[in-house]
LOLO-911809 format. One record per atom (N, C-alpha, C, O, CB): x, z, y. Coordinates in steps of 0.2 Angstrom, whole numbers, plus 2048, in hexadecimal, padded with zeros to 3 digits. Each point is the difference from the previous one (the first is absolute). Glycine has a CB too. Layout:
# residues N
XZY...
***
This chain:
# residues 196
5653BF68B8067FF8028007FA8067FC7FB7FF8098087F67FE7FE8108007FB8068067FB7FE8068028007F48068098057F27F78057FB7FF8027FD8077FC8008057FF7FD7F080C80280C8027FE8068057FA7FF8058007FC7FA80B8098007EF7FE8047FA7FF8027FE8077FB7FF8047FF7FE7F180C80280D8027FE8068037F97FF8057FF7FC7FD80D8097FC7EF7FE8027F97FF8047FE8077FD8008057F97FD7F38108018078057FF8058017F88008027FE7FB80380E8057FA7F18068017F98008087FF8028028048037F27F980080F7FE7FA8077FF8018027FE8077FC7FE8048057FF7F080580380D8037FE8068007F88017FE7FD7FB80A80D8057F97F48068007F88018057FD7FC8068027FF7F680080D8037F77F38057FC7FD7FF7F98037FB7FF8048048077F18067F680A8007F98037F97FC7FE7FD7FD8048108037FC7F18017FA7FA7FC7FE7FA8038047FC7FC8018098037F37FB80780D7FA8038048007FD8077FB7FE80380580D7F68067F580A8007FD8077FF7F98007FE7FD80580B80B7FE7F87F47F87FF7F98007F97FE7FD7FE7FA7FF80E8048007F08077FF7F97FF7FD8017FB7FA7FD7FC7FF7FD80580C80B8027F18027FC7FA7FE8047F98018068008097F58067F38027F67FE8037F98078037FD8047FC7FF7F17FC7FF80B80E8018068037FF8037FE7F97FD7FF7FB7FF80B80B80B7F57FA8037FE7FA8058057FE8067FF7FF7F97F58047FF8127FE8048067FE8068018058068017FE7F77FE7F68018008138058018058028078017FC8057FF8007F180680A80B7FD8028078027FE8028077FD7FB80480D8037F57F68088097FE8028078057FE8058067FF7FE7F380B7FD8057F580B8057FE8058038078037FE8057FE7FC7F080580B80A8018048068027FC80480580080680080A7F37FF7F28048057FB8048047FC8047FC7FF8068028017F18077FD8067F27FB8047FC8048067FC7FD8057FF7FC7F080080D8097FF8048057FC8018068058008067FE8057F17FB7FD80780D8028068057FA8048028008068008087F38057F28047FB7FA8048017FE8047FB7FE8068007FE7F18078058077F27FF8047FA8058068007FD8057FF7FE7F07FB80B8098088058068007FE8058058008067FF8097F27FD7F480680A7FE8058057FA8047FE8008058028057F38067F78057F37FA8037FE8018057FA7FC8037FE7FE7F380780C8097F88028047FA7FE8088028028028058077F67F77F480B7FF7FE8078017F98018037FD80580180F7FD8007F07F88017FA8018037FA8007FB7FA80180280B7F98087FC8057F07FB8007FB8008067FD8058047FF7FC7F07FF7F980E7FF7FF8077FD8037FF7F98027FB7FD7F380780980D8047F78038017FA7FB7FD7FA7FA80080180D80A8037FC7F37F77FB7FD7FB8038027F98068007FF7F77F68097FE80B7F48028017F98037FA7FC8048007FC7F38098048077F18038017FA7FD8017FA8057FC8008057FE8037F080B7F980B8027FB8048007F97FC8048007FB80280880D7F67F37FA8007FA7FD8017FA8057FE8018067FB8047F08097F58088017FB8057FD7FA7FC8007FF7FA80A80680C7F37F67FE7FF7F97FE8077FD7FE8058028037F17FD80580A7FE7F28067FD7FD8027FA8048007FA7FE7FD80A7F78067FD8118037FB8048058028058008068017F57F47FE80F8028038068028047FE8048078028058018047F17FA7F58078087FE8038067FD8078008028058047FB7F08007FF80D7F67FE8077FF8068047FE8008068027F47F67FB8108027FE8058047FE8058028058028058017FD7F57F48038018108048018057FD8058058048048038017F07FB7F580B8047FD8048048008077FE8018058047F77F280080680A7F68008077FD8078038008018068027F67F77F680E7FF8078078038008028028078038058018007F37F67FB80380E8028028077FC8068028028048058007F07FE7F880E7FA7FC8068028038067FC7FD8058017F97F380180F8077FA8038057FC7FC8027FA8008067FE8047FE80D7F87F77F37FC8027FA8037FC7FA8027FB8007F380680780A8037F38027FD7FA7F97FF7FC7FD8057FE80F8008027F37F57FE7F97FF7FC8017FB7FB8057FC7FF7F580680B8017FE7F18017FB7FB7FB7FA8017FB8018048088087F47FF7F18067FB7FA8007FA8027FD8008027FA80A7F68077F08068027FA8007FD7FD7F97FF7FD7FD80580180F8008027F17F57FE7F97FF7F97FF8027FE7FB8038098057F47F48058097F98008028007FF8087FA7FE8028028097F48097FA80D8007FF8088047FA8028028008067FD80D7FB8027EF7FA8047FA8027FC7FC8067FA80080080B7FF7F47FF7FD8107FD7FC8057FB7FB7FD8017FE7FA80980480E7F27FC7FC7FB7FA7FF8047FA7FE8047FE8047F38078038087F87F38047FA7FE7FD7FA8037FA7FE7FF8098087F68017F780F7FD7FA8048027FA7FD8007FA80380080C8078037FA7F08017FA7FC8057FB8038058028037F07FF7F88097F98068047FB8038018008078047FC8037F87FD7F480080B80C8018018088068058028028008057F17FE7FC80F8057FA8068058018057FC8038037FB7FF7FA80C7F78067FD8108057FD8047FE7FB8058057FF8058028037F17F37FC80A7FE7FB8067FC8048057FE8067FF8017F17F980180680E7FD8048067F87FE7FF7FE7FB7FD80C80480B7F28057FB7F97FF8007FE7F98047FC7FD7FE8028108028067F28057FF7FA8048027FA7FB7FC7FB80080780A80B8027FB7F18027FA7FC7FA7FF7FB7FE7FB7FE80E8088037F28037FC7FB7FF7FA7F97FE8047FD7FC7FD80980D7FC7F87FA80D7FA7FE8038007F88027FB7FD80080480F8048077F27FE8007F98027FF7FB7F97FD7FB80180B8088097FB7FF7F18007FC7FA7FA8017FC7FD7FC7FC80F8058047F18058007FA8027FC7FB8048047FF8067FE8087FA7F77F67FD8107FC8048047FA8037FC7FE8068028057F38087FA8037F27FA8027FC8028067FC7FC8057FF7FF7EF80180A80B7FC8028067FC8028068037FE8067FE8077F27FB7FE80880D8018068047F98038027FF80680080C7F68047F18007FF7F98038027FD8037FA7FD8058018027F28088018067F17FC8037FA8048067FF7FC8057FE8017F07FD80980C8058048067FE7FE8058048008067FE8097F37FE7F780680B7FE8058057F98028007FE80680380B7F68047F28017F67F98018007FD8027F97FB8048008047F580A8048057F17FE8017F98058047FC8057FE7FE7F47F78038058127FE8058047FD8017FE7F98058037FD7F880680B7FF7F37F58017FE7F98057FA7FF8017FD7FB7F480880280C7F88098047F98008088028008028048037F47F680480D8017F58078018008037F88008037FE7FB7FD80E7FF7FF7F180B8027F98008087FF8008027FA7FE7F480380880D8087FB8087FF7FF8028017F98067FF7FF7FB80680D7FB7FD7EF8028007FA8028077FE8038027FA8007F38067FD8108058028077FF7FA8047FE7FC7FF7FC80E7FF80C7F58087FC7FC8057FF7FA8008058027FF8068078087F57F17FA8037FA8008058008078038028057FD7F87F27FD80480980C7FF8078047FC8057FC8028067FF7FF7F480C7FA8037F17FC8057FC8048037FB7FF8067FE7F77F380480E8037FB8058027FA8048068038018057FC7FE7F07FE80480A80C8058058027FC8068028028067FF8067F18057F28097FE7FC8058027FE8047F98008068007FB7F480A8038037F17FF8037FA8068047FD8008057FE7F87F280080E8058028068037FE8028068048028057FD8027F07FF7FC80B80A8018068047FB8067FF8028058008047F38097F48067F77FB8057FE8018047FA7FF8068007F97F380680A8037F58028037F98068058018008067FE7FC7F07FC80980880A8058058027FE8068048028057FE8067F18027F48098057FE8058047FB8057FC8018068017FF7F28097FC8067F17FC8047FC8058057FC7FF8067FF7F87F180180F8067FD8048047FC8048048058018067FE8007F17FA80180780E8038058047FC8068028038058028047F18037F38097FB7FB8068028008057FB7FE8068017FB7F280580A8067F48008067FB8078037FF8018047FC7F67F57FE80D80580B8078038008008068057FE8008058087F57F87FD8118008008068048057FF8068067FD7FE7F780A7F88027FB8108047FF8058007FA8047FC7FB7FE80C80C7FC7FB7F880B8007FA8058047FA7FD8068017FD7F980780D7FE7F27F68047FA7FF8027FC8067FB7FF8047FF8017F180C7FF80C8027FC8058027F97FE8047FF7FB80080B80B7F97F07FD8017FA7FD8027FB8067FD8008057FB8027F280E7FB8088027FB8057FE7F97FE8037FE7FB8078098097F17F67FF7FD7FA7FD7FF7FB8058008018067FB8067F28047F38067FF7FA8057F98018037FC8047FD80B7F57FC7F880480D7FA8018037F97FE7FC7FB80380180C7FB80A7FA7FD7F17FA7FE7FC7FE8057FB7FA8017FE8097F38048028107FC7FF8067FB7FC8058047FB8037FD80F7FA7FC7F880580D7FC8058047F97FD8017FB8047FF8108008077F47F67FC7F97FD8017FC8017FA7FB80380080A7F58087FE8067F27FC8017FA7FE8077FE7FB8027FE80B7F47FE7FF80F8057FF8077FF7FA8038047FC8037FE8107FE7FF7F47FD80A7FB8028047F97FD7FE7FB80480080E7FC80A7F77FA7F47FA7FD7FE7FD8047FA7FA80180080A7F380480080D7F77FE8047FA7FE8078027FB8027FE80D7F77FB7FC80A80B7FE8078027FA8018037FC8057FF8107FD8027F27F98037FA8008047FA7FC7FD7FB80080380C8028077FA7FB7F17FB7FC7FD7FE7FA8047FA7FE80080280C7FA8097F38097FE7FA8058017FA7FC8048007FB80080680F7F87F57F88017F97FC8077FD8028028018057F17FE7FB80F7FD7FB8067FC8018007FB8058067FE8037FC8047F17F87FC80F8007FC8058038028078027FC8047F48007F680B80B8068038028078078017FF8038038057F28037FD80E7F87F98078017FE8057FE8068048048037F97FB7F18027FB80F8047FD8057FE8038078047FE8057FD7F87F47FA80E8077FE8038078048068017FF8038067F67F87F980F8087FC8038068018077FF8028047FC7FC7F58097FC80A7FD80E8077FF8028048067FE7FD8068017FF7F380980A8067F38048057FE8077FF8048047FC7FD7F68067F78078028118077FF8048058027FB7FF8057FC7FB7FC80F80C7FD7F78068027FC8028088027FE8028058077F27FB7FD80F7FB8028078007FB80580380080380580B7F97FD7EF8037FB7FA8058017FE8037F98017FD7FB7FB7FC80F80180D7F77FE8037FA7F88008007FD80280580E8067FB7F27F77FB7F98007FF7FF8057FA8038007FB7FB7F48087FE8117FF7FF8067FB7F98007FD7FB80080480E8078037F77FA7F37FA8017FC8008077FD8058027FD7FA7F18017FB8108038008077FC7F98017FE7FB7FD80380E8088047F67FE7F37F98017FE8008037F98058027FD7F87F580A7FD80A7F77FE8037F97FB7FB7FD7FC7FD80380780F8017FE7F47F57FB7FC7FC7FE7FA8037FA7FE80080280D7FC8097F18067FF7F98027FD7FF8077FD7FB8018038027F37FF80980F7FD7FF8078068018058028068017F37FF7FB80D7F68078068008047FF8008077FB7FE80380A7FB7F57FF80B80C8008008078067FC8028057FF7FD7F580C8048067F28058057FB8028038028077FC8018057FE7F67F480C8098088048018068047F98018057FF7FC7FB80E8047FE7EF8058037FA8018077FF8048008048057F47F87F98108008008067FE8048048058048017FE8067F97F87FA80780F7FE8058058048077FD8018037FF7FA7F680B8028097F580A8077FD8008058057FE7FF8068017FD7F38088098057F48068047FE8048018068037FB8027FC8017F180380A80F8048018058058057FE8008047FB7F77FA80D80F8027FC8058057FE7FD8078017FD80180580C7F77FF7F980C7F77FD8078008018048077FB8048028087FC7F28027FF8108018048067FC7FD8067FF80380580C7FF7F77F27F88037FB7FD8057F98017FE7FB7FE80380E7FA8007F580A7F77FA8007FD7FB8048047FA7FF80080B8007F57FD80680F7FC8048048007FE8077FC8038048068077F58017F18098007FD8077FA7FD8027FE80080680E7FF7F97F17FE7FC7FA7FC8027FA8037FF7FA7FD80180C7F97FD
***
């Protein structure tokens, strides 16, 4: 059986535009409009799930998808940094930010370490591989990063080196835990999909 998992990154939000650690912000109107325009661009799926947060739920709704929250795909818990900008945290705690960005086992914010989110998402991905049919998941960028690391057997140290733009699809397919990867396909309106 070939497993297929399509990971969709959510639309833009004010927190993303401000480089702010997300505090469960909604998507902005521009992101919502782009998601509505891309509705119908994703393949059919036997199962649709979302990260349990406003941005992912709203993106799924604008894409015309109905999904259930998947707790295993929750965003990275940044503890007491939640709601603050990276510049604010960096100015007040430069050593902590440097440690967090270079050591995947570090969680100076009191939340979750990168290694922990990678393990959690890897467990979810292994379970998804045993589900018949395609799984479509609207998830935060850090969840896409963690899934790619797990699928390819990459070390957690490269986590922050993977960029995941808004409203892109990352596709994993494979058998017996040997995944193939198709990175960052932009979601486009179905009538323009053949133009480029």
